[in-house]
RODREN-855373 format. One line per 2 residues: number of its first residue (from 1); their letters; for each residue x, y, z of C-alpha. Coordinates in nm, 2 decimals, decimal comma. Layout:
BEGIN
NUM) a) X:Y:Z; ... .
// end
This chain:
BEGIN
1) ta) 10,52:12,61:9,25; 10,33:12,94:9,31 .
3) ll) 10,01:12,74:9,22; 10,06:12,47:9,46 .
5) kk) 10,17:12,67:9,75; 9,82:12,87:9,68 .
7) ms) 9,63:12,55:9,67; 9,82:12,44:10,01 .
9) sd) 9,78:12,76:10,18; 9,41:12,88:10,04 .
11) gr) 9,29:12,51:10,01; 9,09:12,59:9,71 .
13) lh) 9,14:12,72:9,35; 8,91:12,89:9,11 .
15) pr) 8,95:12,82:8,72; 9,11:13,19:8,65 .
17) hl) 9,40:13,05:8,83; 9,46:12,80:8,57 .
19) kl) 9,45:13,09:8,27; 9,81:13,13:8,27 .
21) yk) 9,90:12,76:8,18; 9,90:12,62:7,85 .
23) dl) 9,68:12,31:7,75; 9,88:11,99:7,71 .
25) sm) 9,93:11,87:7,35; 9,95:11,51:7,20 .
27) qd) 10,31:11,57:7,16; 10,38:11,70:7,52 .
29) md) 10,21:11,35:7,64; 10,35:11,12:7,40 .
31) ek) 10,61:10,90:7,57; 10,71:10,70:7,26 .
33) ng) 10,89:11,03:7,15; 10,98:11,17:7,45 .
35) ge) 10,72:11,38:7,58; 10,82:11,57:7,87 .
37) fa) 10,47:11,56:8,04; 10,39:11,19:7,97 .
39) fa) 10,42:11,06:8,33; 10,42:11,40:8,51 .
41) tm) 10,27:11,45:8,84; 9,89:11,56:8,83 .
43) vv) 9,74:11,78:9,05; 9,36:11,65:9,15 .
45) tg) 9,09:11,73:9,35; 9,00:11,40:9,56 .
47) na) 9,08:11,07:9,62; 8,86:10,88:9,39 .
49) er) 9,00:11,12:9,12; 9,35:11,05:9,24 .
51) hk) 9,33:10,67:9,23; 9,19:10,66:8,85 .
53) ln) 9,46:10,85:8,73; 9,74:10,71:8,94 .
55) ai) 9,60:10,40:8,80; 9,63:10,51:8,43 .
57) qa) 9,96:10,65:8,46; 10,10:10,33:8,62 .
59) kr) 9,98:10,13:8,34; 10,12:10,37:8,07 .
61) wa) 10,44:10,38:8,23; 10,45:9,99:8,31 .
63) sh) 10,37:9,96:7,95; 10,63:10,18:7,82 .
65) hn) 10,91:10,05:8,03; 10,78:9,67:7,96 .
67) tt) 10,72:9,57:8,33; 10,44:9,47:8,51 .
69) iv) 10,21:9,61:8,80; 10,16:9,44:9,10 .
71) rw) 9,84:9,49:9,28; 9,63:9,36:9,59 .
73) pr) 9,34:9,44:9,80; 9,35:9,76:10,00 .
75) ky) 9,24:9,76:10,34; 8,87:9,96:10,44 .
77) kl) 8,65:9,92:10,69; 8,30:9,83:10,55 .
79) ds) 8,10:10,06:10,81; 8,29:10,41:10,68 .
81) wk) 8,26:10,33:10,32; 8,08:10,61:10,18 .
83) gr) 7,82:10,52:9,90; 7,85:10,18:9,97 .
85) pk) 7,62:9,97:9,76; 7,31:9,81:9,96 .
87) dk) 7,32:9,49:9,72; 7,60:9,26:9,76 .
89) sh) 7,64:9,19:9,38; 7,66:9,55:9,34 .
91) ea) 7,91:9,58:9,59; 8,14:9,31:9,46 .
93) ia) 8,13:9,49:9,11; 8,24:9,81:9,29 .
95) kk) 8,53:9,63:9,47; 8,69:9,58:9,12 .
97) dd) 8,74:9,94:9,09; 9,12:10,07:9,11 .
99) cf) 9,04:10,28:9,42; 9,01:9,92:9,62 .
101) ye) 9,40:9,81:9,53; 9,71:9,93:9,63 .
103) mf) 9,98:9,94:9,33; 10,33:9,86:9,30 .
105) vp) 10,54:9,94:8,96; 10,91:9,81:8,98 .
107) ga) 11,14:10,07:8,84; 10,86:10,38:8,91 .
109) ag) 10,97:10,68:9,11; 10,78:10,74:9,42 .
111) yi) 10,79:10,95:9,78; 10,81:10,83:10,11 .
113) te) 10,47:10,91:10,29; 10,58:10,85:10,68 .
115) ni) 10,84:10,99:10,88; 11,05:10,66:10,93 .
117) nt) 11,41:10,80:11,06; 11,42:11,16:11,01 .
119) di) 11,78:11,16:11,16; 11,92:10,98:10,84 .
121) gl) 11,66:11,12:10,63; 11,40:10,88:10,57 .
123) an) 11,11:11,10:10,58; 10,79:11,20:10,44 .
125) gv) 10,84:11,37:10,09; 11,18:11,20:10,03 .
127) ei) 11,22:11,08:9,67; 11,29:10,69:9,60 .
129) ky) 11,25:10,45:9,33; 11,04:10,14:9,37 .
131) hs) 11,26:9,81:9,35; 11,06:9,48:9,44 .
133) ls) 10,84:9,28:9,68; 10,93:9,07:9,94 .
135) fd) 10,71:8,83:10,15; 10,78:8,66:10,51 .
137) te) 10,93:8,33:10,33; 11,18:8,26:10,12 .
139) ek) 10,93:7,99:9,96; 10,69:8,27:9,93 .
141) de) 10,94:8,53:9,77; 11,00:8,23:9,51 .
143) lf) 10,65:8,17:9,40; 10,58:8,51:9,39 .
145) rd) 10,91:8,56:9,16; 10,84:8,28:8,95 .
147) el) 10,46:8,42:8,91; 10,57:8,74:8,81 .
149) rt) 10,82:8,58:8,57; 10,55:8,40:8,39 .
151) hg) 10,28:8,63:8,40; 10,15:8,72:8,07 .
153) sl) 9,96:9,08:8,13; 10,03:9,42:8,21 .
155) vm) 9,86:9,39:8,56; 9,91:9,09:8,81 .
157) tl) 9,68:9,07:9,11; 9,76:8,91:9,46 .
159) dy) 9,53:8,80:9,72; 9,72:8,94:9,97 .
161) pp) 9,97:9,21:10,05; 10,34:9,18:10,04 .
163) da) 10,55:9,17:10,35; 10,78:9,46:10,27 .
165) in) 10,81:9,70:9,95; 11,17:9,75:9,88 .
167) ve) 11,30:10,10:9,76; 11,61:10,24:9,63 .
169) lf) 11,71:10,55:9,76; 11,92:10,82:9,63 .
171) ad) 12,25:11,00:9,79; 12,09:11,36:9,85 .
173) fd) 12,10:11,41:10,21; 12,41:11,57:10,39 .
175) gd) 12,66:11,28:10,45; 12,50:11,02:10,21 .
177) sk) 12,74:10,87:9,93; 12,63:10,65:9,65 .
179) dk) 12,79:10,37:9,86; 12,60:10,44:10,17 .
// end
């Protein structure tokens, strides 16, 4: 916690700040044998690193929990893409990278990333559990559920985003109850 506070207040970190911490062992990271750091949060220096590590961890978590990752293309602006390849064929190859996709892992823990309704505790940073995806018609919902049920690989790619990401909330705000 102290290290994260320092990063937050100073905006930088030096390798000497990490000398207080031990390297994780294979046993620490072994999800099959209860390694407590197998799916731990990671501190990263930038978005590219974050996207790559999130994708790796999502795949490890989904495989361990026998579920399927659902992903869809992320929205981006071509004119603000730093390092965009000049050749269209190289651009198509680059767009296969995980950073160009939003990922949904059912059953995984996550956090709300926007203030939705702070009066009832739906605020940035509130812990949630990813539940399901919904689409704008019952027919699209059924098609998605059928495809998900029969999909044979770890990652299922959609051509378009869902209309809603459904999450489970926890009774951890004053006045909450499990029923509420």
